[in-house]
Short mmCIF file of the C-alpha atoms (twelve columns), coordinates in Angstrom:
data_MODEL
# 
_entry.id   MODEL 
# 
loop_
_atom_site.group_PDB 
_atom_site.id 
_atom_site.type_symbol 
_atom_site.label_atom_id 
_atom_site.label_alt_id 
_atom_site.label_comp_id 
_atom_site.label_asym_id 
_atom_site.label_seq_id 
_atom_site.Cartn_x 
_atom_site.Cartn_y 
_atom_site.Cartn_z 
_atom_site.pdbx_PDB_model_num 
ATOM 1  C CA . MET A 1  0.592  -56.863 -109.025 1 
ATOM 2  C CA . LYS A 2  3.574  -54.780 -109.535 1 
ATOM 3  C CA . TYR A 3  6.616  -54.433 -106.635 1 
ATOM 4  C CA . VAL A 4  8.561  -51.165 -106.368 1 
ATOM 5  C CA . HIS A 5  11.608 -50.928 -104.202 1 
ATOM 6  C CA . VAL A 6  11.607 -47.606 -102.511 1 
ATOM 7  C CA . GLN A 7  15.310 -45.736 -100.008 1 
ATOM 8  C CA . SER A 8  14.728 -43.203 -98.236  1 
ATOM 9  C CA . VAL A 9  16.277 -41.640 -95.145  1 
ATOM 10 C CA . LEU A 10 13.785 -40.195 -92.409  1 
ATOM 11 C CA . PRO A 11 15.290 -37.912 -89.480  1 
ATOM 12 C CA . GLN A 12 15.115 -40.092 -85.756  1 
ATOM 13 C CA . GLU A 13 12.484 -37.624 -84.387  1 
ATOM 14 C CA . ASP A 14 10.674 -39.093 -87.593  1 
ATOM 15 C CA . ILE A 15 10.893 -42.319 -86.819  1 
ATOM 16 C CA . ILE A 16 10.100 -41.906 -83.251  1 
ATOM 17 C CA . ALA A 17 7.214  -40.553 -83.956  1 
ATOM 18 C CA . LEU A 18 5.690  -42.793 -86.890  1 
ATOM 19 C CA . LYS A 19 5.779  -45.105 -84.327  1 
ATOM 20 C CA . GLU A 20 4.303  -43.910 -81.900  1 
ATOM 21 C CA . LYS A 21 1.785  -42.867 -83.592  1 
ATOM 22 C CA . SER A 22 1.109  -46.081 -85.556  1 
ATOM 23 C CA . GLY A 23 1.523  -48.170 -82.500  1 
ATOM 24 C CA . GLU A 24 4.143  -50.384 -84.011  1 
ATOM 25 C CA . THR A 25 7.341  -50.854 -82.058  1 
ATOM 26 C CA . SER A 26 9.470  -51.638 -85.894  1 
ATOM 27 C CA . VAL A 27 10.424 -48.632 -88.327  1 
ATOM 28 C CA . LYS A 28 9.251  -51.027 -91.204  1 
ATOM 29 C CA . GLU A 29 5.895  -52.307 -89.278  1 
ATOM 30 C CA . ALA A 30 4.892  -48.713 -88.702  1 
ATOM 31 C CA . ILE A 31 6.017  -47.403 -93.066  1 
ATOM 32 C CA . VAL A 32 4.296  -50.274 -94.098  1 
ATOM 33 C CA . LYS A 33 0.935  -49.102 -91.566  1 
ATOM 34 C CA . ALA A 34 1.852  -45.407 -93.077  1 
ATOM 35 C CA . VAL A 35 1.889  -46.250 -96.550  1 
ATOM 36 C CA . TYR A 36 -1.084 -48.457 -96.820  1 
ATOM 37 C CA . HIS A 37 -3.142 -45.946 -94.363  1 
ATOM 38 C CA . TYR A 38 -2.366 -43.372 -97.785  1 
ATOM 39 C CA . LEU A 39 -3.135 -44.934 -100.268 1 
ATOM 40 C CA . LYS A 40 -6.486 -45.478 -98.497  1 
ATOM 41 C CA . CYS A 41 -6.977 -42.048 -97.364  1 
ATOM 42 C CA . ASP A 42 -9.374 -40.545 -99.607  1 
ATOM 43 C CA . LEU A 43 -8.073 -36.767 -99.475  1 
ATOM 44 C CA . ALA A 44 -4.759 -38.130 -101.032 1 
ATOM 45 C CA . ASN A 45 -6.800 -40.038 -103.750 1 
ATOM 46 C CA . LYS A 46 -8.538 -36.904 -104.913 1 
ATOM 47 C CA . ASP A 47 -7.652 -35.067 -108.664 1 
ATOM 48 C CA . GLU A 48 -7.301 -31.172 -107.614 1 
# 
């Protein structure tokens, strides 16, 4: 398994929306849920 460190600045509105949509109370858990969802999403993994 390869670990990658990622750092990004997100606007406060995006963080609030992400937490609401994911149902998580912490920013970290909301981002983790979003990343896992993206990795499992068929649309994100299709070659165009």
